[in-house]
C-alpha positions in Angstrom: -27.2 42.8 -21.4 -26.2 42.1 -17.8 -27.2 38.9 -16.0 -29.1 38.4 -13.0 -26.9 37.5 -10.1 -27.5 35.3 -7.1 -30.0 32.9 -8.6 -31.3 30.0 -6.4 -32.3 26.9 -8.4 -34.5 25.0 -6.1 -35.5 21.3 -6.2 -39.4 22.0 -6.0 -41.7 20.1 -4.0 -45.5 20.3 -3.6 -45.1 23.2 -1.2 -43.7 25.3 -4.1 -46.8 24.7 -6.1 -48.3 28.1 -5.8 -44.8 29.9 -7.0 -44.3 27.4 -9.9 -47.8 28.0 -10.9 -47.5 31.7 -10.7 -44.3 31.7 -13.0 -45.9 29.4 -15.4 -49.0 31.7 -15.8 -47.0 34.9 -16.1 -44.8 33.3 -18.8 -47.3 31.5 -20.9 -49.9 34.3 -20.3 -47.4 36.9 -22.0 -46.9 34.6 -25.3 -48.4 35.5 -28.5 -51.6 33.7 -29.5 -51.1 30.3 -30.7 -53.4 28.0 -32.7 -53.9 25.6 -30.9 -53.4 27.4 -27.5 -51.2 25.9 -25.0 -52.7 24.1 -22.2 -50.3 25.5 -19.8 -52.8 28.1 -18.6 -55.0 25.3 -17.6 -52.6 24.3 -14.8 -53.7 24.6 -11.1 -51.9 24.4 -7.9 -53.3 20.7 -7.5 -52.1 19.5 -10.9 -48.6 21.2 -10.2 -48.5 19.9 -6.8 -49.2 16.3 -8.1 -46.3 16.6 -10.6 -43.8 18.2 -8.1 -44.8 15.0 -5.7 -43.9 12.7 -8.3 -41.3 13.4 -11.2 -40.6 16.8 -9.7 -39.6 20.3 -11.0 -37.4 23.3 -10.7 -38.1 26.8 -9.1 -35.6 29.7 -9.8 -35.7 32.3 -7.3 -33.8 35.5 -6.6 -34.1 37.0 -3.1 -37.1 34.8 -2.5 -39.0 36.1 -5.6 -39.9 33.3 -8.3 -38.4 34.0 -11.6 -38.4 30.6 -13.4 -39.8 27.1 -13.2 -40.2 23.9 -15.0 -41.7 20.5 -14.6 -40.1 17.0 -15.1 -41.8 14.1 -17.0 -40.5 10.6 -16.5 -43.0 8.9 -18.7 -40.2 7.7 -21.2 -37.7 5.0 -19.7 -34.1 6.3 -19.9 -34.8 9.9 -20.3 -36.0 13.0 -18.6 -38.6 15.0 -20.2 -39.1 18.8 -19.6 -42.4 20.5 -19.4 -43.9 24.1 -18.7 -40.4 25.6 -19.2 -41.2 29.3 -17.8 -39.4 32.4 -17.3 -40.8 35.6 -15.9 -41.5 37.7 -18.9 -40.0 40.9 -17.7 -36.4 39.2 -17.1 -36.3 37.1 -20.5 -32.8 36.5 -22.0 -31.0 37.1 -18.7 -29.7 33.6 -17.9 -32.7 32.2 -15.8 -33.6 29.7 -18.6 -29.8 28.6 -18.8 -29.5 28.1 -15.4 -32.7 25.9 -15.2 -31.4 23.8 -18.1 -28.1 23.3 -16.4 -29.6 22.0 -13.3 -32.1 19.9 -15.1 -29.1 18.2 -17.2 -27.5 17.6 -13.8 -30.8 16.0 -12.3 -31.1 13.6 -15.4 -27.4 12.7 -14.8 -28.0 12.1 -11.2 -31.3 9.9 -11.9 -29.3 7.7 -14.5 -31.0 9.0 -17.4 -29.5 8.8 -20.8 -30.9 12.1 -22.1 -33.4 14.8 -22.1 -36.5 15.6 -24.4 -39.0 18.3 -24.6 -41.6 19.8 -26.9 -41.2 23.3 -28.5 -43.6 25.3 -30.6 -42.6 26.3 -34.2 -44.2 29.5 -34.1 -41.7 30.5 -31.2 -38.4 30.8 -33.4 -36.5 32.6 -30.4 -37.3 29.5 -28.2 -36.3 27.2 -31.0 -33.0 28.9 -31.4 -32.5 28.7 -27.4 -32.5 25.0 -27.7 -30.4 24.6 -30.6 -27.7 26.7 -29.2 -27.6 24.3 -26.2 -27.0 21.3 -28.6 -30.7 19.9 -28.6 -31.7 18.5 -31.9 -35.1 18.4 -33.4 -36.1 14.8 -33.8 -39.6 15.0 -35.1 -42.5 17.3 -35.3 -46.3 16.7 -34.8 -48.2 19.7 -36.0 -46.7 22.9 -34.5 -44.9 20.9 -31.8 -41.2 20.0 -32.6 -39.6 17.4 -30.3 -36.0 18.3 -29.2 -33.7 15.9 -27.7 -30.2 15.6 -26.2 -27.9 12.7 -25.1 -26.0 13.4 -22.1 -22.1 13.0 -22.1 -20.2 11.3 -19.5 -16.8 11.0 -17.9 -15.4 7.9 -16.3 -12.2 6.9 -14.7 -10.2 4.0 -16.5 -7.4 2.6 -14.4 -5.8 0.1 -16.5 -5.4 -1.1 -20.3 -8.0 -3.7 -19.7 -10.3 -1.3 -18.6 -9.8 0.9 -21.6 -10.5 -2.3 -23.8 -13.7 -2.9 -21.9 -14.8 0.7 -22.3 -13.9 0.4 -26.0 -16.2 -2.8 -26.1 -19.1 -1.2 -24.7 -18.8 1.8 -27.2 -18.5 -0.8 -30.0 -22.0 -2.1 -29.0 -23.4 1.2 -29.8 -21.6 2.3 -33.0 -22.7 1.3 -36.7 -21.5 1.9 -40.1 -21.1 5.6 -40.9 -20.2 6.5 -37.3 -17.3 8.9 -36.6 -15.3 8.9 -33.4 -12.8 11.9 -32.9 -10.2 11.0 -30.5 -8.0 13.5 -28.5 -5.4 13.4 -25.6 -1.7 13.9 -24.7 1.0 11.5 -26.1 0.7 8.2 -24.6 -2.8 8.8 -23.1 -4.2 5.8 -24.6 -6.1 6.6 -27.9 -4.5 3.7 -29.8 -5.3 1.4 -26.9 -8.9 2.4 -27.1 -8.9 2.1 -30.9 -7.5 -1.5 -30.5 -10.2 -2.4 -28.2 -13.0 -0.9 -30.3 -11.3 -2.9 -33.3 -11.3 -6.3 -31.4 -15.0 -5.7 -30.5 -15.7 -4.9 -33.8 -14.1 -8.1 -35.2 -11.8 -6.4 -37.8 -8.6 -7.6 -39.1 -5.5 -6.5 -37.2 -2.8 -5.4 -35.8 -4.1 -1.8 -35.1 -1.4 0.4 -34.6 -0.8 4.1 -35.0 -0.9 5.0 -38.6 1.4 7.9 -38.4 3.0 7.4 -41.8 0.2 6.3 -44.1 -2.2 8.7 -42.2 -5.2 6.3 -42.8 -5.5 2.6 -42.6 -8.7 0.6 -43.2 -9.2 -2.7 -41.2 -11.8 -5.0 -43.0 -14.3 -6.8 -41.0 -13.7 -10.7 -40.2 -17.3 -11.0 -39.0 -19.6 -9.5 -41.7 -19.6 -6.0 -39.9 -18.5 -2.6 -40.9 -14.8 -1.9 -41.7 -12.6 0.2 -39.1 -10.8 3.2 -40.8 -8.2 4.3 -38.5 -6.9 7.9 -39.2 -3.9 9.6 -37.4 -4.5 13.6 -38.1 -1.4 14.7 -36.1 0.4 15.7 -39.1 -2.4 17.3 -40.9 -2.4 21.0 -41.3 -6.0 21.5 -41.1 -9.4 20.5 -42.1 -8.7 21.1 -45.8 -5.9 18.3 -45.7 -8.6 15.9 -44.4 -10.6 16.3 -47.6 -7.4 15.1 -49.3 -7.7 11.7 -47.6 -11.0 11.0 -49.4 -12.4 9.7 -46.2 -15.9 10.6 -47.6 -15.7 7.5 -50.1 -15.8 5.1 -46.9 -17.6 7.2 -44.4 -21.1 5.6 -45.1 -19.8 2.2 -44.9 -17.1 2.2 -42.2 -16.7 3.2 -38.7 -14.1 5.9 -38.7 -11.8 6.8 -35.8 -9.7 9.9 -36.2 -6.9 10.4 -33.5 -5.6 14.0 -32.9 -8.9 14.9 -34.8 -10.5 17.5 -32.6 -11.1 20.7 -34.5 -10.6 19.2 -37.9 -12.4 15.9 -38.4 -15.7 17.0 -37.2 -16.5 18.2 -40.8 -16.7 14.5 -41.9 -20.1 13.9 -40.4 -23.0 15.9 -39.0 -22.7 13.6 -36.0 -19.7 12.2 -34.1 -18.6 10.9 -30.7 -15.8 13.0 -29.1 -13.8 10.9 -26.9 -11.1 12.9 -24.9 -8.4 10.6 -22.6 -6.7 12.6 -20.0 -3.9 11.2 -17.7 -4.4 11.7 -14.0 -1.0 11.6 -12.9 2.7 12.0 -14.6 2.6 11.7 -18.3 4.4 8.8 -20.1 7.8 10.0 -21.4 8.9 8.9 -24.6 12.7 7.7 -24.0 13.8 8.6 -27.5 12.6 12.1 -27.2 10.4 11.9 -30.6 7.7 14.4 -30.9 4.9 11.9 -31.8 4.0 8.5 -30.4 3.5 6.9 -33.7 7.2 7.3 -34.3 7.9 4.8 -31.6 6.0 1.3 -32.2 3.6 0.9 -29.4 4.4 4.3 -27.7 0.7 5.5 -27.9 -0.4 2.4 -26.2 -0.9 2.8 -22.4 2.3 1.8 -20.6 2.0 2.7 -17.1 -0.5 2.4 -14.1 -1.6 5.8 -14.1 -5.5 6.0 -14.3 -7.0 7.8 -17.1 -10.1 9.8 -17.4 -12.2 9.2 -20.5 -14.9 11.9 -21.4 -17.3 10.8 -24.2 -19.4 13.5 -25.7 -22.2 12.9 -28.3 -22.5 15.5 -31.1 -25.4 15.7 -33.4 -29.0 14.1 -34.2 -27.5 10.6 -34.5 -26.8 10.2 -30.8 -30.0 11.5 -29.4 -31.8 8.8 -27.9 -28.9 6.2 -27.8 -28.6 4.7 -24.4 -24.9 6.0 -23.9 -24.8 6.4 -20.3 -26.6 3.3 -19.2 -24.4 1.3 -21.8 -21.1 2.5 -20.7 -21.7 2.9 -17.0 -23.8 -0.3 -16.5 
């Protein structure tokens, strides 16, 4: 089905209350009968205007015609709630809801929120699937209401090895036994430097170097915390070879870090942190011409002053509600 073009997503104010109310009434009025019924149809211009004057909301228009709307809820510290998510019933499944969600996530980021939450009725399976496809995870259920949540990802510039260690130290304050981190980035980007900072913060026995030839190395804790399992997946041929490492025997008790693990290591857990490190500038050159940094001692550590951009994306229910952005950007 073709998508509607030229959508305008407006940061709605009280003056938009009539249009927002119109979309909500058309959308919720067209839904099947639910028990108990939604309270959305009890909204008035005054109640909508009050929300738009406070937390705010969004209005989607095309050529001046309102087609979608939602209201924000800031009752929970650190997260942005979505209420009355509504789309004109005549143009369902044509990109309006997706456009609103994208702008809502941008709004949450601009407001310094860690994530987004909302309630979905279990009797509406298409709506449940819509949010699940966008990486929102069910957290709890109260009667027919399912609460979904999502933690926002972040990207930040890391100019020096010291800054990389500092970022890893912040990440270490959030991880716990059973967590999985999947690292990716070009040769010399700083994957091992990040892991060293993580290991230092966790208080594990070092030194932490690229485990190329042993594939996986366990660093026990010196402070009574979880061990760090450091894996290099560069030479693995696929996900089936990850199974051969028997990492599941330590996965529940350790923090597991897999370098070069994107696309093959995610099977180890239903939740993980994806950490991607990009070099902004000339890539480090291996003077020996070897194909992998692990073959040159220390080559995978940051060895120049080119800044890196580190992107951290949470995946799975474990990371919903975790103060990722406020911790790492604070």
